[in-house]
C-alpha positions as CSV (number, residue, x, y, z in Angstrom):
1,M,55.3,62.1,20.1
2,I,57.0,58.8,21.2
3,T,59.7,57.5,18.9
4,H,60.7,54.4,20.7
5,A,61.1,52.7,24.1
6,T,64.2,51.0,25.6
7,P,64.6,48.7,28.6
8,Q,66.3,50.1,31.6
9,Q,69.3,48.4,33.3
10,K,67.0,47.1,36.0
11,D,65.5,43.7,36.8
12,I,62.1,42.6,35.5
13,T,60.0,41.9,38.5
14,Y,57.0,39.6,39.0
15,D,53.9,40.6,41.0
16,P,52.3,37.3,42.2
17,E,49.2,39.1,43.4
18,K,48.5,40.6,40.0
19,Q,50.1,37.7,38.2
20,E,52.1,40.1,35.9
21,F,55.7,41.0,35.1
22,V,56.9,44.6,35.3
23,W,59.7,45.7,33.0
24,P,61.2,49.2,33.7
25,I,61.6,51.1,30.4
26,T,62.5,54.5,29.1
27,V,60.2,56.2,26.6
28,H,61.9,58.5,24.1
29,Q,60.1,61.5,22.6
30,L,60.6,63.1,19.2
31,D,61.9,66.3,21.0
32,S,64.7,64.1,22.6
33,T,63.1,64.1,26.1
34,T,62.7,60.8,27.9
35,E,60.4,59.5,30.6
36,D,60.9,56.4,32.8
37,T,57.9,54.1,33.0
38,R,57.1,50.4,33.1
39,L,55.9,47.9,30.7
40,V,53.3,45.6,32.4
41,I,53.2,42.1,30.8
42,S,50.7,39.3,31.6
43,T,52.1,35.8,32.1
44,D,50.8,34.7,28.7
45,Q,52.4,37.7,27.0
46,F,55.6,37.0,28.8
47,A,55.8,33.4,27.6
48,L,55.3,34.6,24.0
49,L,57.9,37.3,24.5
50,A,60.4,34.7,25.8
51,I,59.7,32.6,22.6
52,Q,60.2,35.6,20.4
53,I,63.4,36.6,22.1
54,E,64.9,33.1,21.7
55,W,63.9,33.1,18.0
56,A,65.5,36.6,17.4
57,E,68.6,35.6,19.2
58,G,68.9,32.5,17.0
59,R,68.5,34.7,13.9
60,R,71.3,37.0,15.3
61,R,73.6,34.0,15.8
62,E,72.9,32.8,12.3
63,H,73.7,36.2,10.8
64,L,77.0,36.4,12.8
65,S,78.0,33.0,11.6
66,G,78.0,34.2,8.0
67,P,75.9,34.7,4.9
68,S,75.8,31.0,3.9
69,T,73.6,30.2,6.8
70,F,71.5,33.3,7.2
71,R,68.3,33.6,5.1
72,E,66.4,36.8,5.6
73,G,62.7,36.4,6.5
74,L,62.7,32.8,7.2
């Protein structure tokens, strides 16, 4: 059973023929084994992911700046 996946320390690549991004990841199993694979992301999914990462990073910065500016779930 898969517990989680983590990005590898490798570059995300773009395949112009397929018009998709490929992100190397490692899949972690419940029994502690791992398997290297890739996450294939369409251009639309990649654009949404970029927005979500930017939003999450902003939330992290708010949290690091102190409790007066960080509001959970907003």
